[in-house]
C-alpha positions, 0 to 999 in steps of 0.5 A: 628058231629052235633051241641051240646046243652049248654050255648054259651054266656059269663058268667059275674056277674052271668048271660050269656051275649052277647059280647059287640061287638056281636062277636062270635067264631065258635067251630068245631068238630076235628073229622069231621069239623062239626060246634058244636056251635057259642060262644061269643067272649070276648075282652078287654071290656068284660074282663073289665066287668068280672074283675069289677064283680069279684072285686065287689064280692070279699069282701063278698066272701072272708068274707064268712066262709071257711066252706061255700065256701067248702060246695059249692065246695063239692056240685059242685063236686056232680053236676059234678058226677051227669052229668058225662055222659053229661060232658064226651060227651061234652068234647069229642065232643069239644076236640077229647078225646076218650069218654072212657078217658073223662068218666074214667079220665077227669070227675072223676078227675074234681069232685075229684079236686073240692071235695079235695079243698072243703074239704081243704077250712076250713083247711088252717091254720095260724101259731104262731111264737115264739118271745120275751117275751111280744109279740104274733106274728101270721101269717094268710093267706089272699086271693089275690083278683081277679085272672085271669086264662087262660085254654088251649085247651087240658084238658079244663074241668079238668083244670077248677077244677085245677085252680078254686078249690084252688082259690075259696077255699082260698076266691078269685074271678075268671075270667077264659078264656078258649081257643077259640078252646074248650070253651064248658065244661067251659061254662057248668061248669059256668052254674053248678056253678050258679045252685049250688049257687055260688054268682054272680060275684064269677066266670066269664067265658070269652072265647076268643082269647089269643092275645085279651082276654088273653092279656087283663087279663094278663095286667089288673091292678085289677087282682092280679094273673094270673094262665096260662097253655100253651106254654113257648112262651106265658108264657114269654109274660104274664110275661112282661104283669104282670109287670104293677101292679106286679101281681103274676104269676103261669105258667105251660108251655111246656114239653119234658118228658124223659122216661128212661127204664133201662135194669132191667125193666119189659119190658112188663109193661114199653111198656104199660106204655110208650104208655100211657105216649105219646099216651093218649090224642093224646100226647097233654099233657105237661107232655107227655113222648115224649122222650124214652131213652132206655138202650142198652141191651133191646132197640131192644126188647122194640122197637119191642114191642112198635112199635107193640102196637103203630100200633095196637092203634084204631083211630076213632070217639071220641064218639065211646067207642072202640076208643083208640085215637081220633083226634088232637084238630085242623087242625092247630095243626095237620099240626104242628105235621106233619111238625115235621115229615118232620123236623125229616127226614130232620135232618136224623131221621128215622120214625119207624111208623106213621108220617102221617094221617090215610088212613081210609076214615071215618077219612079223614075230621078229625084232625087225625095223626097216632101214630108216633115213630122216631129214632133221634139224641139227638141233633135233633130238635125233641128231643129238641122242644115240638111237643105236639102230638102222636110223640115220639123219641127213643134214647139209652144209655149205663149207668146211667150217660149217661141216666141222661145227655140225660134226662137233656139235654133240657130246659124244666123240667116238668115231667119225668119217669123211669122204673127199678126194682132197688129201690136204682137206682129208688130213685137216678135217680128220685132225679137227673132228673131235673123236677118238677115231676118224675114217677117211674114204671108208668107215668102221675099219678096225684092227687089233693093233689100232687103239679103239676108244673115244672122248667126251661122253664116249668114254676114256681109255682104249681097247686094242694095241699097245694102248690096251696092254698098257691099260692092263698094267702098272709101271713100277720104277726100280732104282739100283745103286750100282756104285759101291762107293756111292754114299746112301746118306749124307757123308759123316 
């Protein structure tokens, strides 16, 4: 795949600049290994510059009327929609997302999130607390200051809006670090934000490696909050790094989503929805439905239909409209996913389909893995560890209690789903699944107004909605003596 156009330098203080040491990161196509760009590599000195720029911009940005902050976010949403085709193509080239998904899901969701928080900026209200006579007590919500945001490689464009939207609407300034593998749309967003009119320093973009730029951001004493999406292992390191100034954290970490299909489900719809749950974006989603848990009476029929669908999925060039599943984002991650196939076999699992790179010579240079379905024991590693690829396990159950025991048998708790026609069961099981999100007769639905996040090893805090806005503000309680005759100390 040929090189692509777009900004490739760090964005600090409203300008595109080289890294302090002149270092760069090669960005390659997951489809054919071709060089897409050379992007400036941020290190500690560059993070320091970006944080200083954000800190300098904070007083005026936080004092900007909320409606004006919202107006800029709404204008940015319009700009994303106007450049939808360009952004979708850039995202697909960089990540391997099929262009039809980037066009129909990633770009519209990005615009919708900026638009949602643009509309919310002037609606973040305080409150009045009933207290004793003679006093007025009110609570206002104030922005935190400089926030660091670390974006993963699986949905870089969309996560820009998820993280920057609420932070900026609430009056914070931002230093965002995109993943070194997929920085291109984040840098293009910086360019759009400058064109839209965001003041210099309000947003700063510093692509770099996690152990250098990410670590510097997590430990920086002038950063008041870090919002991180990524692995649980790295999340734990960020918790340790944050202790220096007790900065606030929002962590959206790994997942091992249970997808339960009851015998009374509409099997055709459950098969289709379950395929989307695991094979969309090549399974590279923390909320992926990576554990199929099937009730015994329909397990055989479901598997037959599911395997037929999995084998029919069209792999190919992510820029081809006919492609249904593209490559994984890097050779290293492809090898990691394929290594789990060996793990499954070594532990007595049965590979029902896939488990290898495709035979098509046109895909030989890319990071492709066939849709993979494995029957495995519930205690097997592939049923407990996050594979993060087009890899789904199948187990069966004989009753609701056993289904819930299997669903809640892992340390993760991000997303889960169930398929049933029984309304009472739907509510009962949704309540009993230990996760931050549950889908009933659907999977992987998201909305800017709906809180997104997990429990357990899946992290804490929430993206989206009022929960996210509250997470980017501190409540301040103000007490006013409104009775001139009320003594302020003991009477004398």
